[in-house]
Residue frames as a rotation matrix with the C-alpha (Angstrom) as fourth column:
MET 1
-0.965 0.192 -0.178 22.75
0.003 -0.673 -0.740 9.78
-0.262 -0.715 0.649 -30.63
ARG 2
-0.445 0.878 0.178 18.99
0.881 0.393 0.264 9.37
0.162 0.275 -0.948 -30.40
GLN 3
-0.898 0.144 0.417 16.87
-0.100 -0.987 0.124 12.45
0.429 0.070 0.900 -30.99
GLN 4
-0.750 0.635 -0.183 13.85
0.387 0.197 -0.901 13.27
-0.536 -0.747 -0.394 -28.86
HIS 5
-0.461 0.655 -0.599 11.35
-0.807 -0.590 -0.023 13.68
-0.368 0.473 0.801 -31.64
ARG 6
-0.204 0.480 0.853 8.57
0.305 0.859 -0.411 11.49
-0.930 0.176 -0.321 -33.05
PHE 7
-0.726 -0.098 -0.681 8.20
-0.597 -0.402 0.694 11.30
-0.342 0.910 0.233 -36.79
PHE 8
0.031 0.838 0.544 4.86
0.011 0.544 -0.839 10.25
-0.999 0.032 0.007 -38.30
ILE 9
-0.889 -0.290 -0.355 4.59
-0.354 -0.057 0.934 9.04
-0.291 0.955 -0.052 -41.90
TYR 10
0.113 0.951 0.287 1.36
-0.072 0.296 -0.952 8.76
-0.991 0.087 0.102 -43.89
CYS 11
-0.980 -0.192 0.059 0.76
0.043 0.082 0.996 7.60
-0.196 0.978 -0.072 -47.43
VAL 12
-0.277 0.939 -0.204 -2.60
-0.109 -0.242 -0.964 9.07
-0.955 -0.245 0.169 -48.43
ALA 13
-0.985 0.060 0.162 -4.61
0.171 0.197 0.965 7.92
0.026 0.979 -0.204 -51.44
PRO 14
-0.403 0.889 -0.219 -7.95
0.111 -0.190 -0.975 9.76
-0.908 -0.417 -0.022 -51.16
SER 15
0.457 0.628 0.631 -10.44
0.784 0.051 -0.619 10.63
-0.421 0.777 -0.468 -53.82
LEU 16
-0.299 -0.606 0.737 -9.24
0.887 -0.460 -0.019 13.08
0.350 0.648 0.676 -56.46
ALA 17
0.459 0.549 0.699 -11.46
0.244 -0.834 0.495 15.81
0.854 -0.056 -0.517 -55.01
VAL 18
0.978 -0.131 -0.162 -9.91
0.144 -0.135 0.980 15.45
-0.150 -0.982 -0.113 -51.53
LEU 19
0.182 -0.968 0.174 -6.43
0.925 0.229 0.303 15.09
-0.333 0.106 0.937 -53.00
ALA 20
-0.021 -0.142 0.990 -6.88
0.654 -0.751 -0.094 18.41
0.756 0.645 0.109 -54.82
LEU 21
0.868 0.360 0.343 -7.70
-0.029 -0.653 0.757 19.97
0.496 -0.667 -0.556 -51.44
ILE 22
0.776 -0.612 -0.150 -4.56
0.377 0.261 0.888 18.57
-0.505 -0.746 0.434 -49.84
THR 23
-0.359 -0.932 -0.053 -2.15
0.387 -0.201 0.900 19.28
-0.849 0.303 0.433 -52.71
PRO 24
0.674 0.722 -0.158 -3.81
0.177 -0.366 -0.914 21.69
-0.717 0.588 -0.374 -55.13
GLU 25
0.698 -0.542 -0.468 -0.46
-0.695 -0.354 -0.626 22.27
0.174 0.762 -0.624 -56.79
PRO 26
0.850 -0.381 -0.365 2.30
0.326 0.923 -0.205 19.69
0.415 0.055 0.908 -57.43
VAL 27
-0.041 -0.869 0.494 4.68
-0.298 -0.461 -0.836 21.24
0.954 -0.182 -0.240 -54.89
THR 28
-0.160 -0.115 -0.980 5.85
0.805 0.560 -0.197 20.29
0.571 -0.821 0.004 -51.42
THR 29
0.204 0.233 0.951 4.57
-0.325 -0.900 0.290 22.45
0.923 -0.368 -0.108 -48.57
GLU 30
-0.410 -0.388 -0.825 5.79
0.692 0.457 -0.559 22.54
0.594 -0.800 0.082 -44.97
HIS 31
0.395 0.660 0.639 3.82
-0.085 -0.666 0.741 24.01
0.915 -0.347 -0.207 -42.08
TRP 32
-0.641 -0.673 -0.368 5.23
0.395 0.122 -0.910 25.06
0.658 -0.729 0.188 -38.69
SER 33
0.443 0.701 0.559 3.50
-0.257 -0.498 0.828 25.67
0.859 -0.511 -0.040 -35.39
GLY 34
0.675 -0.289 0.679 5.63
-0.714 -0.023 0.700 25.89
-0.186 -0.957 -0.222 -32.25
ARG 35
-0.411 -0.849 0.332 7.49
-0.732 0.525 0.435 22.58
-0.543 -0.064 -0.837 -32.01
TYR 36
0.179 0.525 0.832 5.14
0.261 0.790 -0.555 20.80
-0.949 0.316 0.004 -34.44
ARG 37
-0.558 -0.285 -0.779 5.62
-0.660 -0.417 0.625 20.45
-0.504 0.863 0.045 -38.17
ILE 38
0.360 0.620 0.697 3.52
0.187 0.684 -0.705 19.01
-0.914 0.384 0.130 -41.00
GLY 39
-0.601 -0.543 -0.587 4.85
-0.526 -0.284 0.802 18.39
-0.602 0.790 -0.114 -44.49
ILE 40
0.444 0.786 0.430 2.69
0.010 0.476 -0.880 17.50
-0.896 0.395 0.203 -47.50
MET 41
-0.549 -0.712 -0.437 4.23
-0.549 -0.087 0.831 16.17
-0.630 0.696 -0.344 -50.72
PRO 42
0.617 0.750 -0.239 2.33
-0.671 0.341 -0.659 15.08
-0.412 0.567 0.713 -53.81
CYS 43
-0.502 -0.754 0.425 3.60
-0.401 0.638 0.658 11.76
-0.767 0.159 -0.622 -55.23
GLY 44
-0.928 0.211 0.307 1.86
0.373 0.528 0.763 11.41
-0.001 0.822 -0.569 -58.58
ASN 45
-0.653 0.714 0.253 -1.73
-0.252 -0.520 0.816 11.94
0.714 0.469 0.520 -59.62
ASP 46
0.394 0.911 -0.122 -3.45
-0.282 0.247 0.927 9.98
0.875 -0.331 0.354 -56.86
LEU 47
0.465 -0.308 -0.830 -1.05
0.788 0.572 0.229 9.76
0.404 -0.761 0.509 -53.92
SER 48
0.491 -0.363 0.792 0.34
-0.410 -0.898 -0.158 12.13
0.769 -0.247 -0.590 -51.29
PHE 49
-0.048 -0.604 -0.796 3.08
0.746 0.508 -0.430 11.63
0.664 -0.615 0.426 -48.71
VAL 50
0.541 0.318 0.779 2.51
-0.253 -0.821 0.511 13.41
0.802 -0.473 -0.364 -45.43
PHE 51
-0.259 -0.585 -0.769 4.69
0.673 0.461 -0.578 13.67
0.693 -0.667 0.274 -42.34
GLN 52
0.783 0.389 0.484 4.16
-0.134 -0.655 0.743 15.11
0.607 -0.647 -0.461 -38.87
LEU 53
-0.271 -0.903 -0.334 6.86
0.447 0.189 -0.874 15.92
0.853 -0.386 0.352 -36.34
CYS 54
0.671 0.438 0.598 6.47
-0.338 -0.536 0.773 16.50
0.659 -0.722 -0.212 -32.61
PRO 55
-0.284 -0.804 0.523 8.64
-0.885 0.010 -0.466 16.22
0.369 -0.595 -0.714 -29.47
GLU 56
-0.445 0.053 -0.894 8.88
0.039 0.998 0.040 12.71
0.895 -0.017 -0.447 -28.10
TRP 57
-0.959 0.039 -0.279 7.90
0.281 0.036 -0.959 13.90
-0.028 -0.999 -0.045 -24.61
ASP 58
-0.589 0.796 -0.139 4.58
-0.781 -0.605 -0.155 15.25
-0.208 0.017 0.978 -25.91
LYS 59
-0.884 0.189 0.428 2.44
0.153 0.981 -0.119 12.17
-0.443 -0.040 -0.896 -25.38
TYR 60
0.118 0.982 -0.144 -0.74
0.143 -0.161 -0.977 13.86
-0.983 0.095 -0.159 -26.56
ALA 61
0.342 -0.058 -0.938 0.68
-0.834 -0.479 -0.274 15.08
-0.433 0.876 -0.212 -29.87
GLY 62
-0.616 -0.710 -0.342 2.42
-0.788 0.558 0.261 11.74
0.006 0.430 -0.903 -30.31
ALA 63
-0.309 0.564 0.766 -0.69
-0.258 0.725 -0.638 9.60
-0.915 -0.395 -0.079 -29.81
LEU 64
-0.829 0.162 -0.535 -2.06
-0.500 0.213 0.839 7.40
0.250 0.964 -0.096 -32.58
PRO 65
0.168 0.204 0.964 -4.64
0.921 -0.381 -0.080 7.84
0.351 0.902 -0.252 -33.99
ILE 66
-0.772 -0.582 0.256 -3.69
0.471 -0.794 -0.385 11.49
0.427 -0.177 0.887 -33.91
ASP 67
-0.266 0.619 -0.739 -5.51
0.726 -0.376 -0.576 13.94
-0.634 -0.690 -0.349 -31.65
ARG 68
-0.081 0.281 0.956 -7.53
0.928 -0.330 0.176 15.86
0.365 0.901 -0.234 -34.23
GLU 69
0.874 0.486 0.014 -8.40
0.442 -0.807 0.392 18.73
0.202 -0.336 -0.920 -31.91
LEU 70
0.472 -0.767 -0.435 -4.84
0.330 -0.304 0.894 19.27
-0.818 -0.565 0.109 -30.71
TRP 71
-0.505 -0.702 0.502 -3.35
0.705 0.000 0.709 19.27
-0.498 0.713 0.494 -34.20
SER 72
0.110 0.614 0.781 -6.20
0.897 -0.400 0.189 21.35
0.429 0.680 -0.595 -35.59
ARG 73
0.891 0.143 -0.431 -5.63
0.366 -0.789 0.494 24.00
-0.270 -0.598 -0.755 -32.93
ALA 74
0.029 -0.973 -0.227 -1.98
0.291 -0.209 0.934 24.10
-0.956 -0.093 0.277 -33.90
PHE 75
-0.941 -0.331 0.065 -2.76
0.128 -0.173 0.977 24.15
-0.312 0.928 0.205 -37.64
PRO 76
-0.183 0.974 -0.130 -6.25
0.007 -0.131 -0.991 25.63
-0.983 -0.182 0.017 -38.09
ARG 77
0.037 0.167 -0.985 -5.77
-0.919 -0.383 -0.100 26.04
-0.394 0.909 0.139 -41.84
LEU 78
-0.688 -0.360 -0.630 -5.11
-0.598 0.774 0.210 22.29
0.412 0.521 -0.747 -42.15
ARG 79
-0.344 0.602 0.721 -8.24
-0.744 0.294 -0.601 21.13
-0.573 -0.743 0.346 -40.30
HIS 80
0.672 0.657 -0.343 -9.57
-0.723 0.482 -0.494 19.23
-0.159 0.580 0.799 -43.31
GLU 81
0.141 -0.726 -0.673 -6.24
-0.574 0.493 -0.653 17.55
0.806 0.479 -0.348 -43.95
ILE 82
-0.751 -0.425 0.505 -5.87
-0.643 0.298 -0.705 16.59
0.149 -0.855 -0.497 -40.27
GLU 83
0.159 0.891 0.424 -9.34
-0.820 0.359 -0.446 15.07
-0.550 -0.277 0.788 -40.31
LEU 84
0.721 0.050 -0.691 -8.25
-0.570 0.610 -0.551 12.88
0.394 0.791 0.468 -43.22
LEU 85
-0.299 -0.934 -0.197 -4.99
-0.546 0.336 -0.767 11.90
0.783 -0.122 -0.610 -41.49
SER 86
-0.426 0.198 0.883 -6.92
-0.865 0.196 -0.461 10.86
-0.264 -0.960 0.088 -38.39
GLN 87
0.629 0.731 0.265 -8.60
-0.574 0.666 -0.477 8.20
-0.525 0.148 0.838 -40.55
THR 88
0.682 -0.473 -0.558 -5.38
-0.442 0.342 -0.829 7.04
0.583 0.812 0.024 -42.19
LYS 89
0.881 -0.426 -0.207 -2.91
0.464 0.686 0.561 4.46
-0.096 -0.590 0.802 -40.92
ALA 90
0.707 -0.679 0.196 0.45
-0.580 -0.716 -0.389 5.97
0.405 0.162 -0.900 -39.98
MET 91
0.414 -0.701 -0.581 3.94
0.697 0.654 -0.292 4.78
0.585 -0.284 0.759 -39.11
GLN 92
0.922 -0.103 0.374 5.78
-0.301 -0.797 0.524 6.37
0.244 -0.595 -0.766 -36.18
HIS 93
0.424 -0.853 -0.304 9.51
0.748 0.520 -0.413 6.48
0.510 -0.052 0.858 -35.54
SER 94
0.810 -0.444 -0.382 12.07
-0.052 -0.704 0.708 8.21
-0.584 -0.554 -0.594 -33.39
PHE 95
0.845 -0.528 0.086 15.08
0.168 0.109 -0.980 9.22
0.508 0.842 0.181 -35.44
SER 96
0.646 -0.714 -0.270 18.77
0.501 0.130 0.856 9.15
-0.576 -0.688 0.441 -34.62
ILE 97
0.796 -0.555 -0.240 21.97
-0.584 -0.605 -0.541 10.89
0.155 0.571 -0.806 -35.61
VAL 98
0.760 -0.603 0.242 25.02
0.479 0.771 0.419 8.76
-0.439 -0.203 0.875 -36.38
ARG 99
0.784 -0.605 -0.142 28.46
-0.592 -0.658 -0.465 10.29
0.188 0.449 -0.874 -36.91
CYS 100
0.858 -0.500 0.115 31.29
0.451 0.842 0.296 7.81
-0.245 -0.202 0.948 -37.50
PRO 101
0.331 -0.819 -0.468 34.97
-0.376 -0.570 0.731 8.85
-0.865 -0.065 -0.497 -37.50
ARG 102
-0.755 -0.547 -0.362 35.50
-0.555 0.239 0.797 6.42
-0.349 0.802 -0.484 -40.40
TRP 103
0.406 0.891 -0.203 33.24
-0.854 0.291 -0.431 4.66
-0.326 0.348 0.879 -42.89
GLN 104
0.818 -0.172 -0.549 35.81
-0.234 0.773 -0.590 2.04
0.525 0.611 0.592 -43.85
LYS 105
0.243 -0.814 0.527 38.59
-0.866 0.064 0.497 -0.07
-0.438 -0.577 -0.689 -42.50
GLY 106
-0.555 -0.520 0.649 40.56
-0.172 0.835 0.522 -2.71
-0.814 0.178 -0.554 -44.34
ARG 107
-0.972 0.234 0.020 38.14
0.094 0.308 0.947 -4.43
0.216 0.922 -0.321 -46.70
VAL 108
-0.260 0.909 -0.324 34.96
0.964 0.224 -0.147 -3.38
-0.061 -0.351 -0.934 -44.88
ALA 109
-0.955 0.060 0.292 32.79
-0.011 -0.986 0.167 -0.33
0.298 0.156 0.942 -45.57
ILE 110
-0.408 0.873 -0.267 29.47
0.758 0.161 -0.632 0.90
-0.509 -0.460 -0.728 -44.19
VAL 111
-0.891 0.235 0.387 26.84
0.100 -0.732 0.674 3.00
0.442 0.639 0.629 -45.97
GLY 112
-0.007 1.000 0.020 23.45
0.316 -0.017 0.948 4.43
0.949 0.013 -0.316 -45.13
ASP 113
0.702 0.420 0.575 22.17
-0.346 -0.505 0.791 5.12
0.622 -0.754 -0.209 -41.62
ALA 114
0.787 -0.475 -0.394 24.90
0.617 0.622 0.481 2.96
0.017 -0.622 0.783 -40.12
ALA 115
-0.260 -0.943 0.206 27.36
0.950 -0.288 -0.123 5.60
0.175 0.164 0.971 -41.29
HIS 116
-0.974 -0.174 0.145 25.44
0.179 -0.984 0.026 8.87
0.139 0.051 0.989 -41.39
ALA 117
-0.100 0.985 -0.142 21.89
0.963 0.132 0.236 8.71
0.252 -0.113 -0.961 -39.98
MET 118
-0.975 -0.205 0.089 20.43
0.192 -0.972 -0.135 12.21
0.115 -0.115 0.987 -39.87
PRO 119
-0.386 0.892 -0.234 17.17
0.019 -0.246 -0.969 14.01
-0.922 -0.379 0.078 -39.10
PRO 120
-0.315 0.317 0.895 14.71
0.886 0.435 0.158 13.60
-0.339 0.843 -0.418 -41.98
THR 121
0.135 0.418 -0.898 14.33
0.259 -0.890 -0.376 17.38
-0.957 -0.182 -0.228 -42.29
LEU 122
-0.266 -0.316 -0.911 15.83
-0.706 -0.580 0.407 17.64
-0.657 0.751 -0.069 -45.80
GLY 123
0.745 0.620 0.245 14.61
-0.335 0.666 -0.667 14.31
-0.577 0.415 0.704 -47.18
GLN 124
0.424 -0.689 -0.588 18.14
-0.861 -0.105 -0.498 13.43
0.281 0.718 -0.637 -48.33
GLY 125
0.048 -0.494 0.868 19.04
-0.778 0.526 0.343 10.36
-0.626 -0.692 -0.359 -46.27
ALA 126
0.507 0.188 0.841 17.99
0.208 0.921 -0.331 7.62
-0.836 0.343 0.428 -48.71
GLY 127
0.993 -0.118 0.010 19.33
-0.025 -0.290 -0.957 9.53
0.116 0.950 -0.291 -51.69
LEU 128
0.318 -0.928 0.194 22.73
-0.947 -0.320 0.022 9.92
0.041 -0.191 -0.981 -50.05
THR 129
0.132 -0.224 0.966 22.79
-0.392 0.883 0.258 6.20
-0.910 -0.413 0.029 -49.30
LEU 130
0.786 0.218 0.578 22.15
0.399 0.537 -0.744 5.32
-0.472 0.815 0.335 -52.94
MET 131
0.882 -0.470 -0.018 24.65
-0.350 -0.629 -0.694 7.90
0.315 0.619 -0.719 -54.19
ASN 132
0.175 -0.858 0.482 27.40
-0.944 -0.008 0.328 6.72
-0.278 -0.513 -0.812 -51.84
ALA 133
0.249 -0.027 0.968 26.76
-0.032 0.999 0.036 3.07
-0.968 -0.040 0.248 -52.71
TYR 134
0.941 0.124 0.316 26.84
0.305 0.098 -0.947 3.89
-0.148 0.987 0.055 -56.43
ALA 135
0.638 -0.770 0.027 30.10
-0.727 -0.613 -0.307 5.81
0.253 0.177 -0.951 -56.00
LEU 136
0.083 -0.608 0.790 31.55
-0.669 0.554 0.496 2.76
-0.739 -0.569 -0.361 -54.27
THR 137
0.588 0.134 0.798 30.70
0.381 0.824 -0.419 0.52
-0.714 0.550 0.433 -57.25
ILE 138
0.951 -0.304 0.053 32.43
-0.103 -0.475 -0.874 3.02
0.291 0.826 -0.483 -59.55
ALA 139
0.355 -0.865 0.356 35.50
-0.932 -0.299 0.204 3.04
-0.070 -0.404 -0.912 -57.33
LEU 140
0.123 -0.267 0.956 35.64
-0.334 0.896 0.293 -0.77
-0.934 -0.356 0.021 -57.12
ASP 141
0.913 0.310 0.265 35.33
0.137 0.381 -0.915 -0.98
-0.384 0.871 0.305 -60.90
ARG 142
0.585 -0.777 -0.231 38.88
-0.773 -0.450 -0.446 0.27
0.243 0.440 -0.865 -61.25
ASN 143
0.624 -0.440 -0.646 41.81
0.214 0.891 -0.400 -2.15
0.751 0.112 0.650 -61.32
ARG 144
-0.410 -0.750 0.519 43.05
-0.528 -0.270 -0.806 -1.64
0.744 -0.605 -0.285 -57.79
THR 145
-0.713 0.083 -0.696 42.67
0.457 0.808 -0.372 -3.46
0.531 -0.584 -0.614 -54.51
VAL 146
0.394 0.916 -0.083 39.74
0.580 -0.177 0.795 -3.03
0.713 -0.361 -0.601 -52.17
ASP 147
0.255 -0.366 -0.895 42.10
0.917 -0.201 0.344 -1.80
-0.305 -0.909 0.285 -49.45
GLU 148
-0.817 -0.575 -0.044 43.18
0.519 -0.767 0.377 1.10
-0.251 0.285 0.925 -51.70
THR 149
-0.535 0.669 0.516 39.73
0.440 -0.301 0.846 1.82
0.721 0.680 -0.134 -53.06
LEU 150
0.270 0.802 -0.534 37.80
0.886 0.011 0.463 2.31
0.377 -0.598 -0.707 -49.81
PRO 151
-0.149 -0.320 -0.935 39.82
0.709 -0.694 0.124 5.25
-0.689 -0.645 0.331 -48.39
ALA 152
-0.972 -0.226 0.063 39.72
0.198 -0.649 0.735 7.02
-0.125 0.727 0.676 -51.77
TRP 153
-0.343 0.927 0.153 35.94
0.586 0.084 0.806 6.48
0.734 0.366 -0.572 -51.99
GLU 154
0.293 0.474 -0.830 35.33
0.952 -0.226 0.207 7.89
-0.089 -0.851 -0.517 -48.51
THR 155
-0.527 -0.582 -0.620 37.53
0.503 -0.801 0.325 10.91
-0.685 -0.140 0.715 -49.21
ALA 156
-0.934 0.120 0.336 35.61
0.276 -0.356 0.893 11.62
0.227 0.927 0.300 -52.44
VAL 157
-0.242 0.965 0.101 32.03
0.339 -0.013 0.941 11.41
0.909 0.261 -0.324 -51.15
ARG 158
-0.257 0.200 -0.946 32.12
0.954 0.208 -0.215 12.07
0.153 -0.958 -0.244 -47.43
SER 159
-0.946 -0.148 -0.289 32.12
0.218 -0.949 -0.226 15.89
-0.241 -0.277 0.930 -47.57
ILE 160
-0.617 0.785 0.061 28.76
-0.308 -0.312 0.899 15.90
0.724 0.536 0.434 -49.39
THR 161
0.080 0.665 -0.743 27.18
0.521 0.607 0.600 13.68
0.850 -0.434 -0.298 -46.73
ASP 162
-0.438 -0.311 -0.844 28.73
0.898 -0.207 -0.389 15.53
-0.053 -0.928 0.370 -43.78
THR 163
-0.995 0.083 0.050 27.54
-0.075 -0.987 0.141 18.88
0.061 0.137 0.989 -45.16
THR 164
-0.309 0.943 -0.120 24.03
-0.207 0.056 0.977 17.58
0.928 0.327 0.178 -45.70
GLN 165
-0.003 0.264 -0.965 23.93
0.808 0.569 0.153 16.07
0.589 -0.779 -0.215 -42.21
ARG 166
-0.793 -0.337 -0.508 25.00
0.583 -0.662 -0.470 19.38
-0.178 -0.669 0.722 -40.62
TRP 167
-0.855 0.509 0.106 22.28
-0.409 -0.784 0.467 21.29
0.320 0.356 0.878 -42.46
ALA 168
-0.083 0.841 -0.535 19.67
0.140 0.541 0.829 18.69
0.987 -0.006 -0.163 -41.54
MET 169
-0.217 -0.063 -0.974 20.65
0.951 0.214 -0.225 19.11
0.222 -0.975 0.013 -37.90
ARG 170
-0.981 -0.103 -0.161 20.47
0.136 -0.969 -0.205 22.90
-0.135 -0.224 0.965 -38.12
TYR 171
-0.538 0.843 0.001 17.02
-0.402 -0.257 0.879 22.67
0.741 0.472 0.477 -39.66
ASP 172
0.048 0.534 -0.844 15.94
0.554 0.689 0.467 20.27
0.831 -0.490 -0.262 -36.94
PHE 173
-0.725 -0.403 -0.558 17.31
0.687 -0.365 -0.629 22.66
0.050 -0.839 0.541 -34.30
LEU 174
-0.855 0.417 0.309 14.73
-0.316 -0.890 0.328 25.24
0.412 0.183 0.893 -35.39
THR 175
0.180 0.950 -0.254 11.97
-0.305 0.300 0.904 22.90
0.935 -0.085 0.344 -34.25
ARG 176
0.344 -0.009 -0.939 13.52
0.568 0.798 0.200 20.95
0.748 -0.602 0.279 -31.42
ARG 177
-0.041 -0.534 -0.845 15.59
0.996 -0.086 0.006 23.51
-0.076 -0.841 0.535 -29.53
TRP 178
-0.504 -0.144 0.852 14.83
0.410 -0.908 0.088 26.98
0.761 0.394 0.516 -30.85
PRO 179
-0.899 0.129 -0.419 13.95
0.370 -0.292 -0.882 29.27
-0.236 -0.948 0.215 -27.87
GLU 180
-0.019 0.984 0.175 10.27
0.999 0.026 -0.042 30.08
-0.045 0.174 -0.984 -27.63
SER 181
0.302 0.121 -0.946 11.10
0.379 -0.925 0.003 33.72
-0.875 -0.359 -0.326 -26.94
LEU 182
-0.496 -0.570 -0.655 12.65
-0.406 -0.515 0.755 33.94
-0.767 0.641 0.024 -30.43
TRP 183
-0.236 0.475 0.848 9.96
0.673 0.709 -0.210 32.18
-0.701 0.522 -0.487 -32.42
PHE 184
0.728 0.556 -0.402 9.11
0.131 -0.688 -0.713 35.48
-0.673 0.466 -0.574 -34.09
VAL 185
0.061 -0.795 -0.604 12.57
-0.802 -0.399 0.444 35.40
-0.594 0.457 -0.662 -35.72
ARG 186
-0.365 -0.286 0.886 12.29
0.020 0.949 0.314 31.80
-0.931 0.133 -0.341 -36.87
ALA 187
0.613 0.672 0.415 9.99
0.443 0.143 -0.885 32.50
-0.654 0.727 -0.210 -39.83
ALA 188
0.775 -0.385 -0.501 12.55
-0.588 -0.728 -0.351 34.90
-0.230 0.567 -0.791 -41.29
ILE 189
-0.286 -0.916 0.282 15.33
-0.709 0.401 0.580 32.32
-0.644 -0.034 -0.764 -40.92
ILE 190
-0.096 0.320 0.942 13.22
0.370 0.891 -0.265 29.62
-0.924 0.323 -0.204 -42.61
SER 191
0.894 0.446 -0.049 12.43
0.144 -0.390 -0.909 32.02
-0.425 0.805 -0.413 -45.46
ALA 192
0.377 -0.837 -0.397 16.14
-0.824 -0.499 0.269 32.76
-0.423 0.225 -0.878 -45.85
PHE 193
-0.232 -0.451 0.862 16.76
-0.089 0.892 0.443 29.09
-0.969 0.026 -0.247 -46.60
ARG 194
0.639 0.545 0.543 15.05
0.499 0.244 -0.832 29.69
-0.586 0.802 -0.116 -49.97
LEU 195
0.637 -0.476 -0.606 17.81
-0.628 -0.777 -0.050 32.06
-0.447 0.412 -0.794 -51.06
PRO 196
0.867 -0.248 -0.432 19.91
-0.207 0.611 -0.764 30.37
0.454 0.752 0.478 -53.76
ALA 197
-0.064 -0.983 0.174 23.18
-0.653 -0.091 -0.752 30.82
0.754 -0.162 -0.636 -51.85
LEU 198
-0.379 -0.032 0.925 21.87
-0.875 0.337 -0.347 29.05
-0.300 -0.941 -0.156 -48.75
ASN 199
0.650 0.727 0.222 19.64
-0.603 0.671 -0.432 26.56
-0.463 0.147 0.874 -50.53
GLY 200
0.592 -0.498 -0.634 22.54
-0.494 0.397 -0.773 25.40
0.637 0.771 -0.011 -52.69
ARG 201
-0.510 -0.812 0.285 24.59
-0.713 0.214 -0.668 24.64
0.481 -0.544 -0.688 -49.58
MET 202
-0.137 0.562 0.816 21.72
-0.822 0.395 -0.410 22.87
-0.553 -0.727 0.407 -47.80
ARG 203
0.752 0.558 0.351 20.95
-0.224 0.717 -0.660 20.72
-0.620 0.418 0.664 -50.83
ILE 204
-0.056 -0.888 -0.456 24.47
-0.915 -0.136 0.379 20.07
-0.398 0.438 -0.806 -52.05
ALA 205
-0.513 -0.114 0.851 23.54
-0.029 0.993 0.115 16.41
-0.858 0.034 -0.513 -52.46
ASP 206
0.613 0.789 0.031 21.19
0.046 0.003 -0.999 17.41
-0.789 0.614 -0.035 -55.29
GLN 207
0.461 -0.523 -0.717 24.29
-0.868 -0.433 -0.243 18.08
-0.184 0.734 -0.654 -57.36
GLY 208
0.995 0.095 -0.011 25.21
-0.095 0.979 -0.178 14.45
-0.006 0.178 0.984 -56.99
LEU 209
0.599 -0.790 0.129 28.55
0.649 0.573 0.501 12.92
-0.470 -0.216 0.856 -57.75
LYS 210
0.524 -0.423 0.739 29.75
0.509 -0.540 -0.670 15.89
0.683 0.728 -0.067 -59.82
VAL 211
0.779 -0.193 0.597 30.63
-0.511 -0.747 0.426 17.63
0.364 -0.636 -0.681 -56.56
ALA 212
0.758 -0.441 0.480 32.70
-0.190 0.555 0.810 14.69
-0.624 -0.705 0.337 -55.42
ALA 213
0.126 -0.698 -0.705 34.85
-0.990 -0.137 -0.041 14.63
-0.068 0.703 -0.708 -58.60
ILE 214
0.464 0.156 0.872 33.94
-0.391 0.919 0.043 10.97
-0.795 -0.361 0.487 -58.71
GLN 215
0.916 -0.162 -0.366 35.55
-0.321 0.250 -0.913 10.66
0.240 0.954 0.177 -62.16
SER 216
0.021 -0.986 0.163 38.87
-0.931 -0.079 -0.356 10.34
0.364 -0.144 -0.920 -60.36
LEU 217
-0.170 -0.033 0.985 37.65
-0.680 0.727 -0.093 7.06
-0.713 -0.686 -0.146 -58.88
GLY 218
-0.484 0.066 0.873 36.67
0.468 0.862 0.194 5.50
-0.739 0.503 -0.448 -62.14
ARG 219
-0.669 0.283 0.687 34.38
0.661 -0.197 0.724 6.08
0.340 0.939 -0.055 -65.10
ALA 220
-0.916 0.384 0.117 32.09
-0.401 -0.874 -0.275 9.11
-0.003 -0.299 0.954 -64.92
PRO 221
-0.542 0.787 0.296 28.45
0.314 0.516 -0.797 8.39
-0.779 -0.339 -0.527 -63.94
């Protein structure tokens, strides 16, 4: 299922003075305005990762180079950052959701986006791919046939991925389909995601293979 959103990716390496303006603290920040989002993540001492999200039908917001005035009106506090992004090369993608009834059959298994593509809202897609692939190597390390290993592997790790995908879709819903008449409620919902009880569920993949009891498939990681 293809989602109707455009996802812009920037890798910014400005001067240290400008970098301090963009990411004064080594924490990730996310900014919302209507159906637009901007996320800024420091990646070391001299590099920042920035993403923008807008509906695919919005040809003005989705133009490259970005429309500085449009985005600055939406995010007036980020005017300096948007000016920098307008001078930086970006990648643009539409993202998809993939939900497979099975990840394996016989001696064949699939991992990554082919099995569980999801909105990039939680930043967990690549990590899940690596975790699931690593769990598969652990499972195959045991002395049993591939045909026996693959179903056990999927049973052990799939719940983590499915849970993460559902939360990524819920988070995406807040931007893509949340009613405009209820935008005043959205800020409270987003703030609630910081509560430990909710955040732990959203980011279950951060707990890694411990949640999957992967020891039953082979040696512990």
